[in-house]
Structures are given as C-alpha cells and as structure tokens.
ZAVO-185414 format. One record per residue: residue number from 1; residue in one letter; x, y, z of N, C-alpha, C in turn. Coordinates in steps of 0.02 Angstrom, whole numbers, plus 50000, padded with zeros to 5 digits. Layout:
N
<pt NUM,"A",<X,Y,Z>,<X,Y,Z>,<X,Y,Z>>
...
end
This chain:
161
<pt 1,"M",<50145,51261,49370>,<50144,51189,49370>,<50137,51164,49442>>
<pt 2,"T",<50089,51121,49454>,<50079,51094,49522>,<50121,51031,49531>>
<pt 3,"A",<50124,51010,49592>,<50164,50949,49607>,<50137,50890,49567>>
<pt 4,"T",<50072,50886,49556>,<50044,50829,49521>,<50058,50832,49446>>
<pt 5,"T",<50078,50888,49420>,<50095,50893,49349>,<50167,50916,49341>>
<pt 6,"S",<50210,50892,49384>,<50279,50914,49384>,<50314,50893,49319>>
<pt 7,"E",<50360,50935,49298>,<50401,50920,49239>,<50439,50855,49249>>
<pt 8,"A",<50467,50845,49307>,<50506,50784,49320>,<50465,50721,49311>>
<pt 9,"L",<50408,50718,49343>,<50367,50657,49339>,<50338,50648,49270>>
<pt 10,"E",<50320,50703,49237>,<50293,50697,49169>,<50348,50672,49121>>
<pt 11,"T",<50409,50695,49130>,<50465,50670,49089>,<50474,50595,49100>>
<pt 12,"L",<50471,50574,49162>,<50479,50503,49177>,<50421,50462,49149>>
<pt 13,"R",<50361,50488,49155>,<50303,50452,49128>,<50306,50448,49051>>
<pt 14,"E",<50328,50502,49020>,<50335,50502,48947>,<50387,50449,48926>>
<pt 15,"A",<50441,50444,48962>,<50491,50393,48948>,<50461,50323,48956>>
<pt 16,"H",<50418,50314,49004>,<50384,50250,49013>,<50340,50234,48954>>
<pt 17,"R",<50303,50284,48930>,<50260,50272,48872>,<50302,50251,48811>>
<pt 18,"G",<50358,50285,48801>,<50402,50267,48746>,<50432,50198,48756>>
<pt 19,"G",<50450,50182,48817>,<50477,50116,48832>,<50426,50061,48820>>
<pt 20,"L",<50363,50074,48838>,<50311,50024,48826>,<50300,50012,48751>>
<pt 21,"E",<50307,50065,48712>,<50302,50057,48639>,<50359,50013,48614>>
<pt 22,"R",<50419,50024,48639>,<50476,49982,48618>,<50467,49910,48642>>
<pt 23,"L",<50439,49901,48701>,<50427,49833,48725>,<50376,49797,48681>>
<pt 24,"Q",<50328,49834,48654>,<50280,49803,48608>,<50315,49780,48545>>
<pt 25,"V",<50362,49821,48520>,<50402,49802,48462>,<50441,49738,48478>>
<pt 26,"L",<50470,49735,48538>,<50507,49676,48558>,<50462,49615,48560>>
<pt 27,"S",<50403,49622,48590>,<50356,49566,48594>,<50334,49544,48525>>
<pt 28,"N",<50320,49592,48481>,<50301,49574,48413>,<50357,49538,48376>>
<pt 29,"T",<50418,49560,48388>,<50476,49531,48354>,<50487,49458,48376>>
<pt 30,"V",<50484,49446,48442>,<50496,49378,48465>,<50439,49331,48446>>
<pt 31,"A",<50380,49358,48431>,<50323,49317,48411>,<50325,49298,48337>>
<pt 32,"R",<50369,49329,48299>,<50371,49315,48227>,<50394,49243,48214>>
<pt 33,"P",<50362,49210,48168>,<50384,49141,48152>,<50454,49139,48122>>
<pt 34,"D",<50476,49194,48092>,<50543,49196,48062>,<50595,49225,48109>>
<pt 35,"F",<50580,49223,48175>,<50625,49250,48224>,<50694,49219,48215>>
<pt 36,"G",<50745,49262,48217>,<50813,49239,48209>,<50843,49256,48141>>
<pt 37,"N",<50800,49280,48095>,<50827,49299,48030>,<50860,49368,48035>>
<pt 38,"S",<50887,49392,47980>,<50924,49455,47982>,<50881,49514,48001>>
<pt 39,"E",<50818,49515,47982>,<50773,49571,47999>,<50759,49572,48074>>
<pt 40,"T",<50744,49515,48104>,<50731,49515,48175>,<50795,49529,48215>>
<pt 41,"L",<50852,49508,48190>,<50915,49524,48222>,<50928,49599,48221>>
<pt 42,"R",<50912,49631,48165>,<50920,49703,48160>,<50876,49739,48211>>
<pt 43,"I",<50814,49717,48217>,<50768,49746,48265>,<50793,49736,48336>>
<pt 44,"L",<50814,49675,48352>,<50841,49661,48419>,<50902,49704,48435>>
<pt 45,"T",<50945,49713,48386>,<51004,49755,48396>,<50984,49827,48410>>
<pt 46,"E",<50934,49852,48374>,<50910,49920,48386>,<50880,49926,48456>>
<pt 47,"L",<50843,49876,48477>,<50812,49878,48543>,<50864,49875,48599>>
<pt 48,"V",<50915,49833,48590>,<50969,49831,48639>,<51003,49900,48642>>
<pt 49,"G",<51011,49932,48584>,<51038,50000,48582>,<50995,50049,48620>>
<pt 50,"F",<50929,50042,48613>,<50882,50085,48651>,<50892,50074,48726>>
<pt 51,"F",<50897,50010,48747>,<50907,49996,48818>,<50972,50027,48843>>
<pt 52,"D",<51025,50020,48804>,<51090,50046,48824>,<51094,50122,48822>>
<pt 53,"G",<51051,50154,48783>,<51053,50226,48775>,<50998,50262,48814>>
<pt 54,"E",<50940,50268,48782>,<50885,50306,48812>,<50863,50278,48879>>
<pt 55,"L",<50859,50212,48884>,<50836,50183,48947>,<50887,50192,49002>>
<pt 56,"R",<50950,50188,48985>,<51002,50200,49035>,<50996,50271,49062>>
<pt 57,"T",<50984,50320,49018>,<50975,50389,49040>,<50914,50395,49085>>
<pt 58,"H",<50860,50362,49066>,<50799,50363,49107>,<50814,50335,49177>>
<pt 59,"F",<50848,50279,49181>,<50865,50251,49246>,<50909,50299,49286>>
<pt 60,"R",<50955,50333,49252>,<50997,50382,49287>,<50953,50439,49314>>
<pt 61,"H",<50903,50461,49276>,<50857,50512,49301>,<50826,50490,49366>>
<pt 62,"E",<50804,50428,49367>,<50773,50403,49428>,<50824,50395,49485>>
<pt 63,"E",<50879,50362,49470>,<50927,50344,49522>,<50966,50404,49549>>
<pt 64,"E",<50978,50454,49507>,<51020,50511,49528>,<50980,50573,49545>>
<pt 65,"A",<50917,50576,49525>,<50877,50636,49539>,<50815,50620,49582>>
<pt 66,"L",<50772,50576,49557>,<50709,50563,49594>,<50720,50523,49657>>
<pt 67,"F",<50756,50467,49653>,<50763,50424,49711>,<50796,50459,49770>>
<pt 68,"P",<50850,50498,49760>,<50878,50533,49819>,<50829,50581,49852>>
<pt 69,"A",<50788,50615,49811>,<50738,50661,49840>,<50686,50621,49879>>
<pt 70,"L",<50664,50566,49851>,<50616,50523,49886>,<50646,50492,49948>>
<pt 71,"E",<50709,50474,49944>,<50742,50444,50002>,<50741,50492,50062>>
<pt 72,"Q",<50750,50556,50049>,<50748,50605,50103>,<50678,50608,50134>>
<pt 73,"A",<50627,50595,50094>,<50559,50601,50118>,<50533,50536,50151>>
<pt 74,"I",<50551,50478,50122>,<50521,50416,50146>,<50572,50363,50167>>
<pt 75,"G",<50636,50377,50159>,<50688,50328,50176>,<50704,50284,50116>>
<pt 76,"R",<50758,50248,50122>,<50782,50207,50066>,<50748,50139,50062>>
<pt 77,"D",<50725,50113,50118>,<50692,50048,50117>,<50625,50054,50081>>
<pt 78,"G",<50595,49998,50066>,<50530,49998,50034>,<50535,50009,49959>>
<pt 79,"P",<50493,50053,49932>,<50489,50059,49859>,<50555,50077,49825>>
<pt 80,"I",<50595,50119,49855>,<50658,50139,49824>,<50705,50079,49820>>
<pt 81,"A",<50711,50043,49874>,<50754,49984,49874>,<50732,49933,49822>>
<pt 82,"V",<50667,49924,49816>,<50640,49877,49767>,<50658,49900,49696>>
<pt 83,"M",<50647,49964,49682>,<50661,49990,49614>,<50736,49984,49598>>
<pt 84,"L",<50779,50000,49646>,<50851,49995,49634>,<50871,49922,49620>>
<pt 85,"A",<50844,49876,49659>,<50859,49805,49648>,<50835,49783,49579>>
<pt 86,"E",<50776,49806,49560>,<50750,49788,49495>,<50792,49819,49439>>
<pt 87,"H",<50816,49880,49448>,<50860,49910,49398>,<50921,49866,49388>>
<pt 88,"Q",<50952,49844,49442>,<51011,49802,49438>,<50996,49737,49402>>
<pt 89,"S",<50941,49706,49421>,<50921,49643,49390>,<50908,49653,49315>>
<pt 90,"F",<50878,49709,49298>,<50864,49724,49228>,<50929,49727,49188>>
<pt 91,"W",<50979,49763,49214>,<51042,49769,49177>,<51077,49702,49169>>
<pt 92,"E",<51070,49659,49217>,<51097,49591,49210>,<51062,49554,49154>>
<pt 93,"S",<50996,49562,49149>,<50958,49530,49096>,<50976,49559,49027>>
<pt 94,"I",<50986,49624,49025>,<51005,49656,48961>,<51074,49632,48939>>
<pt 95,"A",<51120,49625,48985>,<51186,49599,48967>,<51180,49528,48939>>
<pt 96,"A",<51138,49488,48969>,<51126,49420,48944>,<51093,49421,48876>>
<pt 97,"L",<51045,49466,48866>,<51011,49473,48801>,<51061,49494,48748>>
<pt 98,"H",<51104,49540,48765>,<51155,49562,48718>,<51199,49503,48696>>
<pt 99,"R",<51219,49462,48744>,<51259,49403,48728>,<51221,49354,48684>>
<pt 100,"K",<51156,49345,48698>,<51116,49299,48659>,<51106,49324,48588>>
<pt 101,"V",<51097,49389,48580>,<51091,49417,48512>,<51156,49406,48474>>
<pt 102,"D",<51212,49417,48508>,<51277,49405,48476>,<51284,49331,48456>>
<pt 103,"E",<51263,49286,48500>,<51266,49214,48484>,<51221,49198,48425>>
<pt 104,"L",<51162,49228,48424>,<51115,49215,48370>,<51144,49240,48304>>
<pt 105,"E",<51175,49298,48305>,<51208,49324,48245>,<51264,49277,48223>>
<pt 106,"G",<51296,49245,48271>,<51350,49198,48255>,<51326,49130,48234>>
<pt 107,"G",<51261,49120,48232>,<51233,49057,48208>,<51226,49003,48261>>
<pt 108,"A",<51222,49022,48325>,<51214,48972,48378>,<51152,48929,48365>>
<pt 109,"E",<51159,48864,48374>,<51106,48818,48357>,<51042,48830,48397>>
<pt 110,"D",<51050,48840,48462>,<50991,48851,48504>,<50979,48925,48516>>
<pt 111,"G",<51013,48968,48478>,<51011,49040,48489>,<50942,49070,48484>>
<pt 112,"A",<50903,49051,48434>,<50837,49082,48425>,<50791,49066,48483>>
<pt 113,"R",<50790,49003,48504>,<50745,48984,48559>,<50763,49019,48624>>
<pt 114,"T",<50826,49018,48643>,<50846,49048,48706>,<50842,49124,48704>>
<pt 115,"T",<50857,49153,48646>,<50852,49226,48639>,<50779,49247,48644>>
<pt 116,"R",<50736,49209,48613>,<50664,49224,48616>,<50639,49221,48688>>
<pt 117,"L",<50659,49170,48725>,<50638,49164,48795>,<50664,49222,48837>>
<pt 118,"L",<50727,49239,48828>,<50756,49293,48868>,<50724,49360,48850>>
<pt 119,"A",<50714,49373,48786>,<50683,49436,48765>,<50612,49442,48793>>
<pt 120,"T",<50575,49388,48793>,<50508,49388,48821>,<50510,49403,48896>>
<pt 121,"S",<50558,49373,48930>,<50566,49385,49002>,<50584,49458,49015>>
<pt 122,"V",<50629,49486,48976>,<50649,49556,48984>,<50588,49602,48974>>
<pt 123,"A",<50549,49589,48922>,<50490,49631,48908>,<50440,49627,48965>>
<pt 124,"D",<50426,49567,48989>,<50378,49559,49044>,<50403,49593,49108>>
<pt 125,"F",<50466,49584,49123>,<50496,49613,49183>,<50490,49689,49180>>
<pt 126,"L",<50510,49719,49124>,<50510,49792,49119>,<50439,49820,49119>>
<pt 127,"R",<50392,49785,49089>,<50322,49808,49092>,<50298,49810,49165>>
<pt 128,"N",<50313,49758,49203>,<50293,49757,49274>,<50328,49811,49314>>
<pt 129,"H",<50392,49822,49299>,<50430,49874,49333>,<50399,49943,49319>>
<pt 130,"I",<50384,49957,49257>,<50354,50021,49239>,<50287,50030,49275>>
<pt 131,"A",<50247,49978,49278>,<50182,49981,49312>,<50191,49999,49386>>
<pt 132,"K",<50241,49969,49419>,<50254,49984,49489>,<50272,50057,49498>>
<pt 133,"E",<50315,50082,49454>,<50335,50152,49461>,<50276,50198,49448>>
<pt 134,"D",<50238,50184,49395>,<50181,50227,49378>,<50126,50226,49431>>
<pt 135,"M",<50113,50167,49459>,<50056,50160,49504>,<50074,50167,49578>>
<pt 136,"I",<50137,50158,49595>,<50157,50162,49666>,<50207,50218,49678>>
<pt 137,"L",<50264,50215,49644>,<50318,50261,49660>,<50301,50334,49642>>
<pt 138,"F",<50276,50346,49582>,<50262,50415,49562>,<50207,50447,49604>>
<pt 139,"P",<50153,50410,49620>,<50104,50439,49666>,<50134,50456,49735>>
<pt 140,"I",<50180,50415,49759>,<50213,50431,49822>,<50252,50496,49814>>
<pt 141,"A",<50287,50503,49758>,<50325,50565,49746>,<50279,50625,49744>>
<pt 142,"E",<50222,50618,49712>,<50174,50673,49708>,<50148,50692,49777>>
<pt 143,"Q",<50140,50642,49821>,<50115,50654,49887>,<50168,50681,49935>>
<pt 144,"E",<50229,50654,49930>,<50280,50668,49980>,<50328,50725,49962>>
<pt 145,"L",<50336,50740,49898>,<50384,50792,49879>,<50349,50858,49866>>
<pt 146,"T",<50379,50910,49890>,<50352,50977,49879>,<50361,50997,49806>>
<pt 147,"H",<50324,51048,49787>,<50331,51075,49720>,<50403,51095,49707>>
<pt 148,"Q",<50434,51128,49755>,<50504,51149,49747>,<50550,51089,49739>>
<pt 149,"K",<50539,51037,49778>,<50582,50978,49774>,<50575,50945,49705>>
<pt 150,"L",<50514,50943,49679>,<50504,50915,49613>,<50536,50958,49559>>
<pt 151,"E",<50536,51024,49569>,<50572,51067,49522>,<50647,51054,49525>>
<pt 152,"D",<50673,51042,49585>,<50744,51025,49593>,<50760,50959,49558>>
<pt 153,"V",<50715,50911,49564>,<50724,50846,49530>,<50727,50857,49454>>
<pt 154,"A",<50681,50898,49428>,<50680,50912,49356>,<50745,50944,49334>>
<pt 155,"R",<50770,50990,49373>,<50833,51025,49356>,<50890,50974,49356>>
<pt 156,"E",<50892,50930,49405>,<50945,50879,49408>,<50940,50831,49348>>
<pt 157,"M",<50878,50815,49328>,<50869,50771,49270>,<50895,50804,49207>>
<pt 158,"R",<50881,50868,49198>,<50906,50904,49139>,<50982,50904,49138>>
<pt 159,"A",<51013,50909,49196>,<51086,50911,49200>,<51116,50843,49181>>
<pt 160,"I",<51080,50789,49190>,<51104,50722,49173>,<51107,50713,49098>>
<pt 161,"E",<51060,50742,49062>,<51058,50734,48990>,<51118,50767,48960>>
end
C-alpha cells in the first residue's frame, strides 16, 4: 500500500462518503412537506444518533490519530486549526439540533420551522467541512506524511474503535 492509498486515509474517505449519504437523507427529510410528523422525527432521531455515534468516532480518528501526525509535519496552525474549530462548531450545532428535535417531539409551535432551518445549516456546514478535508487536508497528508507515519495513523485509528 502506498502513501496515496493508505488505509488511514481510505477509512476516513469512506466515512465521508457514508456521511454524505446521511446528509442527503437529512436534506431530503427537511424538504418534505410533512416535516415534523412522526416519520420525519424518527428519521431525525436516527440521524442525530449517527452524529453522536459513527461521526463522533470519525472525528476522534481525525483528532487523535491524523491531526497529531500532521501537526508534527506542518504545525498546528492553518488547516488543522481550522478543522478543529469546525469540529467544535459542529458539535455545538448538533447539540442545538438535538434540543430542537426534542422540542419538536414535545409539540413546540415553531419547532418544525426552526428545526428545519438548523438541520439545513448542519447539513450544509458538514458538506463544506468534508469537502475541505477531502480536497485540502487529505492531499496534504498524502504529501507530508511518510508511508510509515500513515500506517501508524491507521493503527491508532483501529485502537480508537
């Protein structure tokens, strides 16, 4: 396996592909005219569960395995700092979305409108974040990290799971 086809980066890219599929489900759900009914609430609850589970693990892979390796090569400022700040911002948005879904389930009068807006914002934000990682951060990793360092990152990622 070469540095450009490293297990670590392929695992992260695969998670991005899966995340983009979930974001499409989210976008489709918020676009439904019956948004706010029990079916869309069920879907939203499942998606929040995905964010809290699989996506949290993915972020840990980046923050605890890839980013430290990249930091040694290129420093913490720049792309790594941006990605970390975006991760933090994302979790704040997810916490707000979770609250809005709870309010919607509780019958909040403006719940559907504000939940729809927040869910759309979350989907757009995460799509842009994934694009930055795929088009900027991962190519930097391929260029700056040795094959051995990428193998170390993959090993650290497996240990996180």
